[in-house]
Backbone bond lengths (Angstrom), bond angles and torsions (degrees), N, CA, C in turn:
res aa  C-N    CA-C-N  psi(-1)  N-CA   C-N-CA  omega(-1)  CA-C   N-CA-C  phi
1 M - - - 1.438 - - 1.544 108.74 -
2 K 1.259 116.96 133.23 1.479 122.90 -178.20 1.583 107.41 -113.74
3 T 1.308 113.90 161.60 1.532 118.34 -179.64 1.487 107.57 -127.88
4 I 1.307 116.01 138.38 1.545 124.13 173.86 1.478 102.39 -127.16
5 Y 1.309 116.31 156.34 1.460 123.53 176.24 1.537 110.92 -115.47
6 L 1.306 112.81 129.39 1.485 118.26 177.30 1.510 108.34 -128.27
7 L 1.303 115.79 148.70 1.471 117.90 179.99 1.532 114.91 -73.69
8 V 1.275 116.51 133.11 1.472 122.97 -178.88 1.539 105.07 -121.58
9 S 1.292 113.59 125.43 1.527 119.05 -179.89 1.532 110.63 -52.77
10 G 1.345 110.77 126.84 1.512 118.15 178.31 1.512 112.11 80.90
11 K 1.277 121.59 -11.52 1.478 121.06 -177.19 1.515 109.45 -118.05
12 G 1.299 121.83 -16.22 1.491 123.96 -179.23 1.597 107.44 79.50
13 W 1.325 114.60 -156.14 1.428 122.33 178.81 1.552 108.30 -61.01
14 T 1.341 111.31 125.52 1.562 114.77 -176.21 1.601 102.60 -127.72
15 P 1.368 112.19 136.63 1.471 115.04 179.51 1.579 111.83 -79.73
16 F 1.288 116.14 141.66 1.402 123.13 -179.37 1.694 104.31 -127.49
17 Q 1.243 117.72 128.21 1.545 117.92 -176.84 1.529 103.40 -104.87
18 Y 1.350 109.90 149.87 1.462 120.51 -178.19 1.541 109.60 -160.86
19 N 1.359 114.82 160.99 1.392 121.97 171.63 1.570 109.48 -105.80
20 E 1.317 118.95 -39.56 1.435 125.14 173.04 1.555 110.87 -122.99
21 L 1.282 117.62 139.32 1.410 120.12 -178.62 1.555 112.29 -54.73
22 S 1.319 120.86 -30.24 1.492 121.33 178.72 1.449 113.62 -61.34
23 E 1.369 119.94 -22.38 1.480 120.94 172.49 1.541 114.06 -58.57
24 L 1.381 113.86 -25.06 1.473 114.49 -175.02 1.575 110.02 -101.20
25 A 1.300 115.84 17.47 1.499 118.08 -178.37 1.517 111.83 -48.03
26 A 1.289 114.78 -49.42 1.574 117.89 -173.01 1.567 108.42 -63.97
27 E 1.318 118.05 -38.94 1.509 121.16 177.99 1.463 110.44 -65.22
28 F 1.347 118.20 -43.96 1.422 119.84 179.46 1.532 110.65 -62.82
29 E 1.284 117.14 -46.04 1.408 123.13 -178.51 1.547 110.76 -58.74
30 A 1.369 116.91 -43.34 1.456 122.03 -178.09 1.475 110.63 -65.68
31 R 1.361 122.07 -17.87 1.472 127.69 179.44 1.537 111.45 -112.03
32 N 1.303 115.85 7.59 1.476 121.45 -176.89 1.559 115.99 53.65
33 I 1.300 112.38 37.13 1.445 118.99 175.69 1.482 109.87 -94.80
34 K 1.373 113.61 130.20 1.491 121.08 -175.86 1.655 110.15 -118.87
35 L 1.316 108.69 120.95 1.513 109.95 174.73 1.484 111.09 -114.99
36 G 1.361 115.18 127.79 1.404 121.03 177.13 1.583 111.68 -63.07
37 Y 1.296 112.47 162.95 1.503 118.30 173.10 1.506 110.28 -53.32
38 G 1.331 114.04 139.54 1.494 118.22 169.66 1.530 113.22 78.60
39 C 1.266 118.25 9.69 1.554 118.83 176.18 1.536 109.67 -70.09
40 T 1.255 116.93 145.36 1.392 128.29 179.70 1.613 110.91 -125.06
41 L 1.262 117.81 120.99 1.466 120.18 -177.99 1.530 106.01 -114.22
42 G 1.282 113.44 128.91 1.585 118.60 175.54 1.530 107.62 -72.45
43 A 1.319 112.01 162.39 1.442 121.43 -177.63 1.571 107.89 -60.80
44 G 1.365 113.96 142.93 1.458 117.77 176.49 1.457 116.86 76.17
45 C 1.222 120.53 11.43 1.576 125.46 178.37 1.553 105.86 -64.54
46 K 1.323 114.08 154.16 1.434 121.56 175.39 1.510 106.52 -129.66
47 L 1.359 117.09 121.52 1.460 122.50 177.61 1.455 111.40 -113.83
48 G 1.422 118.81 124.88 1.401 123.51 174.06 1.509 114.59 -74.62
49 A 1.309 114.53 169.15 1.449 115.91 -178.57 1.573 109.99 -67.37
50 G 1.382 116.78 148.87 1.445 124.51 175.39 1.594 112.32 71.51
51 C 1.344 116.57 15.72 1.482 113.30 176.53 1.491 109.71 -75.27
52 E 1.402 113.44 149.45 1.466 121.34 177.63 1.480 110.24 -130.07
53 L 1.356 116.77 115.06 1.396 121.66 175.05 1.493 112.69 -104.32
54 G 1.371 118.77 122.29 1.512 120.35 178.22 1.514 114.75 -67.13
55 Y 1.250 117.10 172.33 1.360 128.92 179.23 1.571 110.81 -47.26
56 G 1.386 115.65 127.30 1.473 118.49 170.83 1.604 116.19 72.89
57 C 1.316 115.77 18.23 1.454 119.51 177.44 1.560 113.00 -68.88
58 T 1.240 118.84 145.70 1.452 120.57 -179.74 1.571 107.18 -131.03
59 L 1.371 115.01 122.77 1.427 122.24 178.01 1.533 107.98 -109.79
60 G 1.321 118.17 132.42 1.441 122.84 -176.25 1.518 106.26 -77.47
61 Y 1.327 113.96 173.82 1.481 121.98 175.69 1.561 112.38 -52.10
62 G 1.288 116.76 132.52 1.451 120.33 171.86 1.559 118.48 73.37
63 C 1.335 114.68 13.67 1.475 118.06 178.05 1.541 110.23 -64.89
64 K 1.352 116.91 148.06 1.473 124.10 176.64 1.513 108.65 -128.71
65 L 1.267 114.63 121.58 1.527 124.21 174.63 1.546 110.75 -112.53
66 G 1.235 116.56 118.79 1.418 121.91 172.58 1.502 116.91 -64.93
67 D 1.282 119.93 168.32 1.479 119.79 178.52 1.455 114.35 -53.69
68 E 1.396 113.86 141.97 1.510 119.45 170.69 1.425 115.78 72.91
69 C 1.441 120.35 13.93 1.475 119.96 179.50 1.483 107.98 -73.91
70 K 1.353 113.13 144.30 1.488 119.84 175.76 1.522 107.47 -122.90
71 L 1.283 112.54 129.15 1.470 121.27 169.89 1.530 116.18 -119.87
72 G 1.348 112.86 124.93 1.499 116.63 -179.33 1.484 111.08 -65.14
73 A 1.405 114.65 170.93 1.448 121.40 179.22 1.505 111.10 -52.45
74 G 1.336 119.68 143.36 1.433 124.12 166.98 1.583 111.36 73.87
75 C 1.313 121.47 12.07 1.423 121.05 174.44 1.539 113.47 -63.94
76 T 1.293 115.82 144.34 1.481 120.39 174.41 1.463 110.74 -128.10
77 L 1.233 119.96 126.37 1.441 124.48 176.14 1.532 112.56 -114.67
78 G 1.249 121.42 126.65 1.447 118.94 -175.12 1.552 114.08 -75.93
79 Y 1.276 119.11 -176.73 1.481 121.31 -176.81 1.492 108.30 -58.02
80 G 1.376 113.67 139.39 1.460 126.68 169.33 1.443 114.04 63.50
81 C 1.367 121.76 23.27 1.500 123.61 172.14 1.518 110.17 -67.13
82 T 1.306 109.20 145.41 1.458 120.04 -178.28 1.535 109.05 -127.27
83 L 1.385 117.24 122.71 1.491 121.44 178.61 1.533 104.70 -117.42
84 G 1.273 117.89 126.02 1.489 122.78 172.05 1.524 111.73 -66.25
85 A 1.304 114.13 166.14 1.517 122.18 179.76 1.457 110.05 -53.66
86 G 1.322 119.77 137.15 1.385 123.61 173.89 1.511 118.16 78.55
87 C 1.320 120.18 6.99 1.521 124.60 175.34 1.542 107.68 -65.00
88 E 1.364 110.71 143.79 1.400 119.77 178.22 1.556 110.44 -132.33
89 L 1.285 119.13 120.40 1.462 124.21 -178.61 1.509 108.17 -116.78
90 G 1.346 114.75 132.53 1.502 121.53 177.71 1.521 112.03 -67.16
91 A 1.347 114.79 165.22 1.450 121.06 178.52 1.506 110.59 -57.36
92 G 1.335 116.85 140.26 1.399 122.36 174.52 1.594 116.06 78.62
93 C 1.277 114.54 4.19 1.468 120.19 -179.89 1.564 111.00 -64.88
94 K 1.317 116.27 138.68 1.395 121.58 179.17 1.590 110.41 -129.55
95 L 1.356 115.84 122.20 1.377 122.91 178.36 1.546 110.01 -114.74
96 G 1.327 114.36 135.78 1.487 119.51 -176.92 1.523 110.17 -74.43
97 D 1.350 115.00 179.20 1.428 122.53 -176.45 1.602 109.46 -63.61
98 W 1.277 113.73 140.54 1.445 122.38 171.49 1.567 111.90 68.03
99 C 1.306 118.53 17.14 1.415 121.80 176.11 1.557 111.51 -67.89
100 E 1.411 117.21 144.85 1.463 120.86 177.40 1.476 108.88 -132.40
101 L 1.348 116.34 128.92 1.396 120.53 177.50 1.573 104.69 -127.21
102 G 1.401 116.22 130.04 1.342 121.50 -175.56 1.533 121.93 -75.17
103 Y 1.352 116.17 178.91 1.431 123.02 -179.98 1.549 112.01 -44.58
104 G 1.397 116.69 130.11 1.470 120.37 174.12 1.444 116.00 64.81
105 C 1.303 120.27 16.89 1.488 124.68 179.36 1.538 107.57 -64.48
106 D 1.335 113.25 132.36 1.415 124.26 176.04 1.540 107.23 -126.99
107 V 1.330 116.80 109.33 1.422 119.31 -176.92 1.469 111.61 -82.27
108 P 1.257 124.95 113.53 1.451 127.23 -179.10 1.515 114.55 -66.12
109 K 1.364 116.70 165.43 1.423 119.58 169.99 1.526 108.97 -61.98
110 S 1.243 119.15 135.52 1.386 127.01 -179.37 1.521 116.09 -137.80
111 L 1.260 119.49 170.56 1.437 124.37 -174.51 1.584 107.32 -145.66
112 F 1.351 120.58 131.43 1.411 124.61 173.16 1.447 107.39 -129.51
113 I 1.316 121.67 125.73 1.455 126.73 -178.69 1.539 107.65 -121.01
114 S 1.272 115.46 124.37 1.462 125.84 174.45 1.503 105.51 -90.20
115 A 1.345 117.16 92.12 1.475 119.70 -172.60 1.504 110.93 -102.28
116 S 1.358 117.49 -172.71 1.508 123.30 -165.63 1.512 110.09 -66.09
117 R 1.311 121.27 -25.82 1.489 115.10 -172.36 1.547 107.90 -128.90
118 H 1.391 118.16 -52.44 1.476 121.24 177.30 1.528 109.57 -130.88
119 A 1.264 116.94 153.79 1.534 124.75 176.51 1.502 107.69 -63.92
120 V 1.361 115.95 146.89 1.449 122.26 176.59 1.584 102.20 -117.31
121 S 1.286 116.57 127.33 1.486 121.28 174.11 1.548 116.65 -130.01
122 Y 1.355 115.71 143.50 1.410 122.58 -178.21 1.535 104.18 -139.79
123 W 1.288 119.15 135.58 1.430 124.65 -175.64 1.504 113.36 -124.87
124 G 1.328 121.70 28.24 1.389 125.25 171.91 1.491 112.24 90.18
125 E 1.283 121.12 -5.79 1.491 128.04 176.99 1.539 110.12 -102.43
126 D 1.319 115.13 163.09 1.525 117.92 177.74 1.440 114.42 -68.12
127 V 1.316 119.11 50.30 1.461 123.92 -178.95 1.497 109.09 -145.21
128 I 1.413 110.16 140.00 1.439 121.70 173.12 1.512 109.40 -119.60
129 Q 1.399 120.03 134.44 1.435 120.45 173.09 1.541 104.69 -112.16
130 I 1.387 118.90 132.16 1.374 128.89 168.28 1.389 109.31 -118.46
131 G 1.244 119.34 114.31 1.499 117.21 -176.08 1.500 109.32 63.01
132 C 1.395 114.94 -127.52 1.549 115.50 176.84 1.461 111.45 -102.91
133 K 1.396 118.13 6.71 1.483 120.63 176.88 1.500 109.78 -92.92
134 R 1.362 115.95 130.19 1.428 124.95 -175.07 1.557 106.60 -131.24
135 Y 1.388 114.60 120.99 1.464 122.82 -179.34 1.453 108.04 -145.48
136 T 1.388 116.36 165.14 1.446 120.78 172.99 1.502 110.24 -64.14
137 I 1.363 115.60 164.89 1.470 116.82 -179.88 1.550 107.74 -63.29
138 S 1.358 116.42 -45.15 1.461 115.94 -171.72 1.601 107.84 -68.14
139 E 1.269 116.77 -28.23 1.519 116.10 175.22 1.499 114.14 -68.49
140 W 1.326 113.57 -41.11 1.547 115.31 171.94 1.571 109.35 -63.16
141 Q 1.294 119.80 -40.38 1.422 117.18 -177.16 1.530 112.59 -63.44
142 K 1.305 114.43 -39.42 1.533 120.00 -177.71 1.585 109.24 -74.42
143 H 1.347 115.80 -40.95 1.413 118.00 -166.57 1.503 117.54 -117.21
144 F 1.286 116.18 16.61 1.529 120.50 -175.21 1.607 111.45 -59.24
145 R 1.320 115.16 -37.52 1.455 117.14 -178.66 1.532 109.68 -69.47
146 K 1.304 119.76 -46.74 1.435 122.53 176.93 1.475 114.61 -60.26
147 I 1.344 115.10 -42.33 1.490 117.53 175.02 1.494 113.02 -68.50
148 G 1.290 115.94 -34.87 1.511 120.60 179.31 1.532 109.45 -67.92
149 E 1.324 120.12 -42.78 1.455 122.84 176.89 1.427 113.49 -61.47
150 A 1.351 114.60 -40.52 1.469 120.82 -175.49 1.596 107.66 -66.32
151 T 1.224 113.40 -31.51 1.568 122.46 -173.61 1.544 107.73 -91.59
152 G 1.351 117.77 -3.46 1.493 116.98 178.73 1.447 115.48 83.02
153 Y 1.361 122.11 23.99 1.406 122.86 -179.14 1.567 108.89 -80.72
154 S 1.349 114.04 145.53 1.527 116.53 173.54 1.439 109.88 -74.24
155 T 1.350 117.57 171.02 1.475 123.06 -178.96 1.592 106.30 -61.40
156 E 1.356 116.99 -43.64 1.396 122.47 -179.75 1.506 115.99 -59.13
157 Q 1.378 111.10 -39.60 1.491 116.85 177.14 1.456 111.87 -69.19
158 M 1.330 118.97 -39.50 1.462 124.17 176.63 1.467 109.61 -54.26
159 E 1.365 116.93 -48.90 1.437 123.48 -178.84 1.515 111.59 -64.34
160 E 1.275 117.72 -38.54 1.521 122.35 178.35 1.550 107.32 -63.24
161 Y 1.265 116.80 -49.31 1.475 118.86 179.44 1.460 116.12 -68.80
162 K 1.283 118.70 -30.29 1.509 123.25 169.83 1.481 109.43 -58.29
163 G 1.297 118.70 -41.59 1.452 123.43 178.92 1.604 110.07 -61.68
164 Y 1.313 113.95 -41.92 1.417 116.82 178.35 1.567 112.05 -68.88
165 I 1.277 119.29 -39.17 1.432 125.93 178.32 1.589 109.04 -60.16
166 D 1.362 113.89 -47.67 1.461 119.93 -177.89 1.502 108.16 -67.86
167 L 1.325 121.30 -39.76 1.431 121.67 176.02 1.538 110.91 -58.50
168 I 1.303 118.21 -49.56 1.479 122.43 179.76 1.488 108.72 -61.38
169 A 1.327 122.89 -44.22 1.408 123.29 177.64 1.569 114.31 -56.26
170 T 1.314 114.64 -40.94 1.483 118.52 176.09 1.467 110.11 -68.86
171 M 1.335 120.55 -45.37 1.474 121.77 178.14 1.553 112.14 -59.84
172 H 1.326 113.38 -41.75 1.527 119.36 -179.20 1.487 113.24 -56.13
173 K 1.343 114.62 -35.17 1.555 124.24 -177.17 1.513 107.72 -69.78
174 T 1.442 117.64 -27.94 1.452 119.28 -172.23 1.597 109.72 -104.71
175 W 1.339 114.60 -23.83 1.418 114.81 -177.03 1.550 108.51 -95.36
176 A 1.309 116.48 126.22 1.500 121.15 172.76 1.548 107.24 -80.93
177 L 1.314 113.63 145.14 1.559 118.40 174.82 1.487 112.82 -52.64
178 H 1.341 117.62 -41.09 1.435 121.60 -176.79 1.454 110.76 -129.92
């Protein structure tokens, strides 16, 4: 038997026990909670009213989702994750244990590359971070060679990272922040 917590007017978070999520269909419907096929909820999860979980989402033990959270298909939340009201996560998003995202959080498309020397990260804004260096995309495009030389990169590494910078520049033009 598993336990999930749902808000009950005047009582707050109230435990509901179940063997299969389908047993709680009436409770979910009363709170406008929608679960896609194949969702798995860890014991002790709390779902706010109006939450929508896409196909195949997995929530770890003790996750708490505020009202109106929306998770795309295949999202995975680790143990104890907390999402504030109105959070939206895209398909395939993975959050580690004890992650907290605040009210109205909208995680943009992002990219992380574990490259030959330093990691490359892009978070949907006009910024690329390579190792501890953080510059706008255009600054990287103009000065990658000078920055690479100052950091001791080989010619091959500078060309490798130029490829990543150009890839992100192209993606940035097509990906909207929100």
